[in-house]
C-alpha positions as CSV (number, residue, x, y, z in Angstrom):
1,M,118.6,180.4,112.6
2,K,121.4,181.9,110.6
3,L,123.1,179.8,107.9
4,P,126.9,179.9,107.8
5,I,128.4,181.5,104.7
6,P,130.6,179.0,103.0
7,R,134.3,179.9,102.5
8,G,137.1,178.6,100.2
9,R,136.5,175.5,98.2
10,R,133.2,174.8,99.7
11,A,132.0,178.2,98.6
12,I,133.1,177.6,95.0
13,L,131.4,174.2,95.1
14,A,128.2,175.4,96.8
15,L,127.7,178.4,94.5
16,G,129.5,177.5,91.3
17,L,127.9,174.1,90.7
18,P,124.3,175.4,90.6
19,L,125.3,178.4,88.5
20,G,127.3,176.3,86.1
21,L,124.5,173.8,85.7
22,A,122.0,176.7,85.1
23,A,124.3,178.3,82.4
24,A,124.8,174.9,80.7
25,G,121.1,174.3,80.7
26,A,120.4,177.8,79.2
27,L,123.0,177.1,76.5
28,V,121.5,173.8,75.6
29,F,118.0,175.3,75.6
30,T,118.9,178.1,73.2
31,Q,120.7,175.8,70.9
32,M,117.9,173.3,70.8
33,S,115.1,175.9,70.4
34,A,116.9,177.9,67.6
35,A,115.5,177.5,64.1
36,P,117.8,175.3,62.1
37,K,119.8,177.0,59.4
38,V,118.6,175.4,56.2
39,T,120.8,175.7,53.1
40,P,118.7,176.2,50.0
41,K,118.6,173.2,47.7
42,I,119.3,175.4,44.7
43,P,122.4,177.5,45.0
44,D,122.6,181.3,44.5
45,P,123.6,182.3,41.0
46,A,127.3,182.5,40.4
47,T,129.0,185.5,38.8
48,G,127.6,186.0,35.4
49,Q,124.5,183.9,36.1
50,A,121.0,185.1,37.0
51,G,117.9,183.6,38.4
52,L,114.3,183.9,37.1
53,M,113.3,187.5,36.4
54,L,109.7,188.4,37.4
55,A,109.0,191.9,36.1
56,L,106.1,193.7,37.8
57,D,104.0,196.3,36.0
58,N,105.1,199.9,36.5
59,R,103.0,201.6,39.3
60,V,102.3,205.2,40.1
61,I,102.0,205.4,43.9
62,N,100.9,208.3,46.2
63,M,103.6,209.0,48.8
64,S,102.7,209.9,52.3
65,G,103.7,213.0,54.3
66,T,104.8,215.1,51.4
67,A,106.5,218.3,52.6
68,A,106.0,221.6,50.9
69,G,107.8,221.5,47.6
70,G,108.3,217.7,47.8
71,Y,107.2,215.1,45.3
72,K,103.7,213.6,45.7
73,Y,104.0,210.5,43.4
74,A,106.5,207.8,42.7
75,K,106.5,205.8,39.5
76,L,108.2,202.5,40.1
77,G,109.1,199.5,38.0
78,V,110.5,196.5,39.8
79,T,111.9,193.2,38.7
80,I,112.3,190.4,41.2
81,E,115.1,187.9,40.8
82,L,113.8,184.5,41.9
83,R,115.6,181.2,42.7
84,P,114.8,178.6,40.0
85,A,113.4,175.2,40.7
86,A,116.5,173.4,39.5
87,A,120.2,174.4,39.5
88,S,120.4,173.3,35.8
89,F,118.4,176.5,35.0
90,Y,121.6,178.5,35.3
91,E,123.2,176.6,32.5
92,L,120.3,177.2,30.0
93,H,120.6,179.7,27.2
94,G,118.5,181.1,24.4
95,T,115.1,179.6,23.7
96,E,115.6,176.8,26.2
97,R,116.1,179.3,29.0
98,T,113.2,181.5,27.8
99,K,110.8,178.4,27.7
100,E,111.9,177.3,31.2
101,E,111.6,180.8,32.6
102,K,108.1,181.2,31.2
103,T,107.0,177.9,32.6
104,E,108.3,178.7,36.1
105,L,107.0,182.3,36.0
106,D,103.5,181.1,35.0
107,K,103.4,179.2,38.4
108,R,103.9,182.6,40.1
109,A,101.2,184.5,38.2
110,E,98.7,184.1,41.1
111,D,101.2,185.9,43.5
112,T,101.4,189.1,41.2
113,P,98.5,191.0,42.8
114,R,99.9,190.4,46.3
115,L,103.3,191.6,45.1
116,L,101.9,194.7,43.6
117,D,99.9,195.4,46.7
118,A,103.1,195.0,48.8
119,L,104.9,197.3,46.5
120,G,102.3,200.0,46.8
121,S,102.0,199.7,50.6
122,V,105.8,199.8,51.2
123,V,106.4,202.8,48.9
124,A,103.4,204.7,50.1
125,A,104.8,204.7,53.6
126,H,107.7,206.8,52.5
127,D,108.0,210.4,51.6
128,S,110.0,212.0,48.8
129,S,112.7,213.4,51.1
130,T,113.8,209.9,52.1
131,L,113.5,208.4,48.6
132,S,115.6,211.2,47.1
133,T,118.7,209.9,48.7
134,A,120.7,206.8,47.9
135,E,120.4,205.6,51.4
136,G,116.6,206.0,51.2
137,R,116.4,204.0,48.0
138,T,118.6,201.2,49.5
139,A,116.4,201.1,52.6
140,L,113.3,200.9,50.3
141,K,114.9,198.1,48.4
142,D,115.6,196.2,51.6
143,E,112.0,196.7,52.8
144,L,110.6,195.5,49.5
145,I,112.8,192.4,49.5
146,A,111.5,191.6,53.0
147,A,107.9,192.1,51.9
148,F,108.3,190.0,48.8
149,R,109.9,187.2,50.8
150,K,106.9,187.0,53.0
151,I,104.8,186.4,49.9
152,L,107.1,184.2,47.8
153,G,109.2,182.5,50.5
154,E,112.4,183.4,52.3
155,E,114.7,181.4,50.1
156,D,112.9,182.2,46.8
157,V,113.7,186.0,46.5
158,L,117.3,186.6,45.6
159,N,117.2,190.3,44.8
160,I,115.1,193.1,43.3
161,Y,116.0,195.7,40.7
162,F,114.4,199.0,40.1
163,T,113.8,199.2,36.3
164,D,112.0,202.6,36.6
165,F,112.1,205.1,39.5
166,V,110.6,208.5,38.9
167,M,109.2,211.0,41.5
168,Q,106.9,213.8,40.6
């Protein structure tokens, strides 16, 4: 038995209604299953302000895949800018700020070995030819931010700064 092919308005109704319902269902599903965008409780620092600064010890790291004539080692110093526990931190100055910064950074002391390990792992995966360029250092910075956010939390790491960067 052969089914007749609907024509005209009946075709639109017969084919459009199920397709429309399927599209609407897919849209609702994707909206409901998406992770909610959470705004951090503590805002990013405004111009002229800075978050907590966690300085990691300088590290000398063996780089991988060194080409002939390339550098074999990288010495890096990294400081991580962290989101403070309270927005009022941005308004502190002098000894008050130093005291509050020390208190908050002491809470992060147990994370330092994992941060140093991540630093070594990420840098060791690169060779000197990529890190010799500005684009390579920018890519390294992005990779380090992602690695540090896995350890400290997505919202806690604001930025990182290279305080020392020497290849030999």
